[in-house]
Backbone as a ProteinNet text record, in pm:
[ID]
protein_1_A
[PRIMARY]
MYKKDPKISMTEHLRIMSAMIRDLKNAEVALSDEQQVQAVIRSLPDSWVNMRQILTHNENIKNFADVSRHVELEAEREEAICATALFAQGGKRHGNWSKRKNKGKSSTKEGSNN
[TERTIARY]
8415.2	8544.9	8558.5	8658.2	8679.4	8740.9	8683.5	8739	8771.1	8869.9	8897.2	8781.3	8752.8	8660.4	8715.7	8653	8717.4	8730.6	8670.2	8672.4	8785.8	8857.7	8964.3	9104.9	9208.5	9341.6	9392.8	9488.4	9554.3	9604.5	9677.7	9748	9647.3	9535.4	9431.7	9371	9350.6	9310.2	9400	9519.6	9632.6	9626.3	9606.9	9595.9	9475.3	9357.8	9246.2	9264.1	9341.4	9355.2	9465.6	9551.1	9641.9	9576.2	9480.1	9391.3	9316.1	9260.7	9180.1	9256.6	9376	9470.5	9498.7	9537.6	9563.4	9445.9	9328.1	9214.2	9177.6	9203.1	9184.1	9285.1	9412.1	9518.7	9478.1	9427.7	9376.9	9268.9	9185.8	9073.9	9113.3	9251.2	9305.4	9272.8	9257.7	9238.2	9351.6	9468.4	9584.9	9594	9606.6	9636.1	9786.5	9821.5	9965.8	9996.1	10125.1	10187	10122.7	10119.4	10058.7	9910.3	9844.1	9693	9680.7	9764.3	9764.6	9804.6	9909.7	9939.4	9816.3	9756.9	9644.1	9532.2	9506.3	9390.6	9399.7	9537.1	9561.1	9538	9589.4	9577.9	9436.3	9351.3	9211.8	9142.6	9177.1	9109.8	9133.2	9238.2	9261.1	9147.3	9142.1	9027.7	9042.6	8924.1	8922.7	9019.4	9033.1	9125.1	9271.6	9295.9	9434.8	9460.5	9396.3	9407.4	9545.7	9624.3	9765.6	9848.3	9834.5	9906.7	9885.2	9756	9726.2	9805.4	9813.6	9892.6	10034.4	10090	10226.7	10265.1	10181.3	10196.5	10176.1	10079.5	10062.8	10178.7	10242.8	10363.8	10498.1	10504.5	10621.9	10672.6	10776.4	10823.4	10888.7	10937.2	10992.5	10888	10755.3	10658.6	10628.2	10654.7	10644.6	10546.9	10527.2	10439.2	10362.5	10284.7	10207.6	10281.5	10396.5	10485.8	10534.6	10578.3	10626.4	10517.1	10391.8	10292.4	10241.7	10238.8	10202.4	10293.4	10424.8	10528.4	10501.8	10489.2	10461.1	10332	10233	10097.1	10110.7	10170.6	10181	10264	10379.5	10462.6	10388.8	10302	10212.5	10110.5	10049.3	9960.2	10021.6	10146.3	10214.3	10251.2	10282.7	10309.3	10195.3	10080.3	9953.7	9917.4	9926.9	9901.7	9991.6	10126.9	10217.3	10169.8	10139.7	10099.8	9969.3	9876.3	9761.3	9790	9874.2	9914.4	9992.5	10082	10144.8	10058.3	9949.5	9855.8	9769.1	9728	9651.1	9733.9	9854.1	9945.7	9954.8	9979.2	9998.5	9874.8	9757.9	9628.5	9613.6	9643.7	9636.9	9729.4	9854.1	9943.8	9896.4	9838.5	9790.6	9675.9	9583.2	9476.6	9526.6	9613.5	9676.2	9757.3	9820.8	9882.4	9785.3	9669.9	9571.2	9509.9	9490.3	9442.5	9539.7	9667.6	9764.4	9772.7	9754.3	9758	9641.7	9524.6	9399	9410.7	9473.6	9490.4	9587.8	9693.2	9787.1	9723.8	9645.7	9587.7	9499.2	9422.3	9330.5	9404.7	9525.3	9600.3	9658.2	9703.7	9769.4	9646.5	9522.3	9421	9383	9392.3	9374.8	9483.6	9605.3	9712.8	9706.3	9667.9	9641.6	9528.3	9425.9	9314.2	9355	9430.6	9468.2	9555	9645.8	9729.7	9661.6	9537	9466	9393.7
10462	10507.6	10607.1	10602.2	10692.7	10824.4	10941.6	11068.6	11147.8	11238.3	11313	11402.6	11413.3	11493	11641.2	11742.8	11872.8	11933.1	11878.6	11929.1	11876.9	11780	11732.7	11759.3	11758.1	11800.9	11679.6	11706.4	11599.7	11491.4	11533.4	11435.9	11349.4	11401.8	11322.2	11226.2	11265.1	11188.8	11075.7	11106.4	10998.3	10894.5	10943.8	10850.3	10752.6	10802.6	10726.7	10625.7	10662.2	10572.7	10457.2	10498.9	10398.6	10304.5	10350.5	10261.1	10170.5	10216.8	10135.1	10030.1	10061.6	9964.5	9854.8	9905	9803.7	9714.8	9766	9683.4	9592.2	9626.4	9526.1	9418.3	9454.8	9350.6	9250.8	9311.7	9216.1	9133.8	9182	9097.3	9001	8990.3	8914.6	8953.4	9089.7	9138.5	9248	9205.9	9294.7	9364.1	9490.8	9555.8	9559.4	9544.6	9554.7	9700.2	9729.2	9864.5	9963.3	9902.7	9975.5	10011.8	9924.4	9950.4	10050.6	10056.5	10148.9	10281.5	10295.3	10419.1	10478	10389	10426.4	10474.1	10408.5	10431.9	10582.6	10611.6	10755.1	10860	10822.9	10926.4	10947.3	10843.3	10853.4	10925.7	10928.7	10988.7	11140.6	11185	11324.8	11406.6	11538	11625.3	11664.1	11696.6	11725.5	11845.2	11933.8	12047.9	12004.8	11882.3	11832	11753.5	11790.9	11725	11714.1	11833.5	11832.8	11737.4	11741.3	11665.4	11521.1	11481.4	11342.8	11298.6	11379.8	11345.3	11319.3	11416.2	11411.5	11281.5	11245.8	11129	11001.3	11003.1	10885.5	10852.8	10954.7	10936.9	10944.9	10944.1	10952	10811.1	10767.3	10625.5	10601.6	10713.9	10702.4	10660.1	10685.3	10663	10498.5	10437	10277.8	10226.2	10296.8	10245.9	10350.7	10324.7	10416.3	10535.7	10489	10581.9	10695.7	10644.6	10749.6	10841.4	10792.8	10877.8	10969.4	10922	11001.4	11126.1	11086.4	11194	11307.4	11270.2	11362.9	11443	11374.2	11443.7	11543.3	11500.5	11583.7	11710	11693.6	11806.4	11899.3	11853.6	11933.2	12009.4	11943	12013.6	12126.6	12100.6	12198.8	12315.9	12294.3	12397	12474.5	12424.4	12503.2	12585.5	12519.1	12601.9	12714.3	12700.3	12810	12931.4	12879.8	12982.8	13047.5	12984	13050.1	13147.9	13105	13187.8	13306.3	13307	13416.3	13508.7	13450	13541.1	13616.7	13545.6	13620.9	13728.7	13705	13789.2	13918.7	13898.2	13996.9	14087.1	14023.4	14102.5	14180.6	14126.1	14194.3	14319.8	14302.3	14410.4	14516.1	14485.2	14575.8	14659.2	14588.3	14668.8	14764.1	14722	14802.6	14922.6	14904.7	15002.9	15117.9	15077.1	15166.2	15248.7	15185.5	15245.1	15351.5	15311.8	15407.3	15531.7	15518.9	15632.7	15717	15665.6	15743.2	15816.5	15746	15802.8	15921.8	15904.3	16012.6	16125.5	16095.1	16190.2	16287.1	16224.3	16295.4	16387.2	16337.9	16420.5	16541.6	16530.7	16637	16750.5	16703.6	16798.2	16872.6	16810.3	16866.3	16978.3	16937.9	17025.4	17147.6	17131.9	17243	17339.3	17276.3	17345.5	17431.6	17380.5	17447.5	17559.9	17548.5	17657.9	17771.1	17759.9	17866.6	17948
11047.7	11053.2	11170	11241.7	11366.3	11316.8	11357.8	11323.8	11441.7	11439.9	11557.4	11598.3	11722.5	11776	11784.1	11720.3	11727	11874.6	11964.6	12100.8	12184	12125.4	12204.4	12138.3	12203.4	12160.8	12069	11976	11897.7	11990.3	12084.1	12185.1	12250.4	12284.6	12341.6	12239.7	12117.2	12008.8	11982.6	11983.7	11964.5	12073	12197.7	12326.5	12298.6	12245.8	12229.2	12110.6	12013.7	11895	11959.6	12025.3	12080.3	12168.4	12248.6	12349.7	12256.1	12149.3	12066.3	11994.7	11957.6	11891.4	11985.5	12122.6	12225.8	12250.3	12261	12285.9	12180.4	12053.4	11944.7	11952.6	11992.8	12010.4	12115.6	12233	12344.1	12295.8	12204.7	12157.7	12039.5	12026.5	11912.1	11782.6	11758.5	11634.7	11619	11601.9	11588.1	11446	11444.3	11316.2	11284.6	11161.9	11121.4	11140.3	11137.1	11143.9	11039.3	10919.9	10812.4	10828.2	10888.5	10917.8	11023.6	11114	11229.1	11180.7	11091.4	11032.8	10949.2	10865.4	10785.1	10868.8	10972.4	11064.3	11112.8	11165.5	11216.5	11108.9	10993.8	10876.3	10839	10836.4	10795.5	10902.5	11032.8	11147	11147.3	11080.5	11080.6	11032.2	11087	11035.5	10883.9	10831.5	10687.9	10657.3	10744.5	10724.2	10707.1	10744.4	10736.4	10611.4	10494.2	10388.2	10334.2	10333.6	10293.1	10372.1	10502	10602.3	10569.1	10538.9	10511.9	10389.5	10290.5	10171.2	10205.3	10277.2	10320.8	10395.2	10493	10581.6	10494.5	10405.4	10315.1	10224.6	10187.7	10087.4	10149.3	10280.6	10353.8	10394.5	10319.5	10343.4	10477.7	10548.7	10679	10789.6	10767	10866.1	10845.2	10944	10939.5	11035.4	11139.9	11251.6	11324.7	11426.1	11506.1	11565.6	11620.9	11681.5	11594.3	11481.1	11371.6	11331.7	11301.9	11248.9	11364.5	11480.6	11609.4	11625.3	11605.5	11624.9	11518.1	11407.3	11292.3	11315.3	11347.9	11382.4	11489.5	11606	11718.9	11692.3	11615.2	11567.8	11489.9	11386	11302.3	11390.5	11491	11580.6	11655.5	11707.9	11782.5	11695.8	11577.8	11473.6	11457.7	11429	11404.5	11518.5	11648.6	11769.1	11778.4	11743.9	11746.2	11653.2	11537.4	11433.8	11476.1	11526.9	11584.1	11703.1	11789.4	11893	11848.4	11757.3	11693.5	11628.3	11548.8	11485	11588	11697.1	11794.7	11864.2	11891.6	11945.9	11858	11730.5	11637.9	11625	11628.1	11618.2	11749.2	11857.6	11987.2	11989.9	11939.2	11934.8	11842.8	11733.3	11632.2	11698.5	11765.2	11829.4	11925.6	12012.2	12109.8	12040.9	11937.6	11859.4	11825	11767.3	11726.7	11837.5	11943	12061.8	12116.9	12114	12163.9	12077.6	11948.1	11850.6	11883.2	11898.5	11927.5	12062.9	12167.6	12281.8	12281.3	12206.5	12197.4	12107.6	12010.9	11930.9	12022.1	12112.3	12201.6	12286.4	12340.2	12434.2	12362.7	12228.6	12167.1	12141.6	12115.7	12096.2	12222.2	12343.2	12468.3	12489	12472.5	12494.1	12410	12292.3	12189.7	12245.5	12290.5	12338.8	12464.3	12545.2	12675.2	12657.4	12545.8	12510.4	12447.8	12390	12332.9	12429.5
[MASK]
++++++++++++++++++++++++++++++++++++++++++++++++++++++++++++++++++++++++++++++++++++++++++++++++++++++++++++++++++

């Protein structure tokens, strides 16, 4: 069974899967729409267990294009969450640094007044 390589993006993974499906069709081993959808779902990383369940039970997902769209949107959502979390952490660190910096300045000012 083919699984997504953690080193590649989800978009690239879906391109590879699309090419594999096309190659199978050219070799006269065409997969049905349902088989294509299930192949994509099974190829998702283990960390996507909830998304796999959602995709499996979503009756609106009928073909490769449908499942690809949902998977790409989820990947974009996860990337946005990670970027937001990293930004928040960076801002927090900067905020602590600023407080320490200001604390040091106020000590210096107090010392020069004495």
